[in-house]
N, C-alpha and C positions, 0 to 999 in steps of 0.2 A: 504494500500500500504506500508506504513512505519511500520515496526515491532518495531524497536528501532534505535537510533543513538547515537553516542558518539563523544566527543571532547577530544583532548589531551591538558593537562595543564602542565605548567612548575613547579608549586608548589602545590602538592596534599593537603597539610595541609591548605594552604590559600584558594584554590579553594573549597575544601569540606566544610570549615567553611562558605564560601559565599553561596554555593548552599544549605547547610543545612538550612540556614536562609531564603533565598529568595523563595525556593521551598516550605518550610513549610508554608509560608503565603498563598500559593495557595492550600494547602491541600495535598501536596505530601511529601514523606519522603524517607530517605535512606532505601533501601530494601535489597541490597546485598553489601557486603564490602570485597573486596579482597585487597591484599597488594598494587597492582598497578591499581586497578579499583574499582569504586563505582557506583552502579546502583540506580537510583531514580525513583520513580513512585508512583502510588496510590495503585494498586493491583498487578502490575508486573513491573519490571524495564523497563522503556522505554527511559530514558536518562542516559547516562554514562559519567563519566569523568575518564580519565586514564592518565598515564605518562609512560615514559620509559627513559632510560639512553641516554643523548644527545639530548633530545627533543629541537628543535630549534624554531625560529619564524614562519616558514612556516610548520605548523603541519598538518599531514594528518587528514582527517575526516573519521569516520566509520559510514556507513549507512547499515542497514539490511532491506531487502525487505521481506514482507510476502509471503509465498508460501502455497498453500493448503495442500500439502503433500510432502513426501520425493521424490517421482518421479518427482515432479515439481522442487524441489531443484536440483536434479541430472541433469535434462534437462537444467535448468538455468546455472549450472556450465559448462556443455558441451558447451553451446552456448557462454558463456563468454570466455572460453579457445579458442574456434574456432575463436573468434573475437580478439584474441591476448592478453587477460588478463594474468597477472602473477599469478600463483597458489600460494596461501598462505596456504590454508587447503582444502584438498579434502572433498567431502561430507561424513559426518559421524554423529553418535550420539555424543552428548556432555553432558554426565551425570553430569559433574561438574557444568553445568549451571542449569539444572533441568532434571528429568526423562522425556524422550520423546523429548528433544530438538535435532533437526536434522538440521545441517547447513553446508554450504560451503562458503569459503572465497577466494576472488581474489583481486588483486590490479588493479584498472582501469588505463587507459592511463595517468592520471594525478597524479598517486601515491596514490589515496585514497583506503582505505580498504573497500570493498563492499562485502556484504553477502546476501545470500538468506537463509531463515530458516522457519521451521514449528515447531509446538509444539505437533505433533501427533506421533512422533517416525518413525520407518521405515515402 
């Protein structure tokens, strides 16, 4: 059900130092490192930390739900929009994440960044 999730942090250096240590004890490690986001996992990044300018005490959460294919991602996106979700990113390939990553992003009624994704391309 959950493909990956992320939390926003106020201090990337402090948070990454913490998660490097505590996740390492469990056998996980930093797998992807972007300027404003770091992905941790064992084989693929499943837990992300990120930050943005003006991050405050009530930070949004990011959750990505697994979809079997791109058609399911598109159907999920259409249903989310019909239910009133704010569009963040329409369904598309995200090659900067990895080849075959296909996802769509919306903001839920409480302001969280919610995604459906698959790893099989279009």
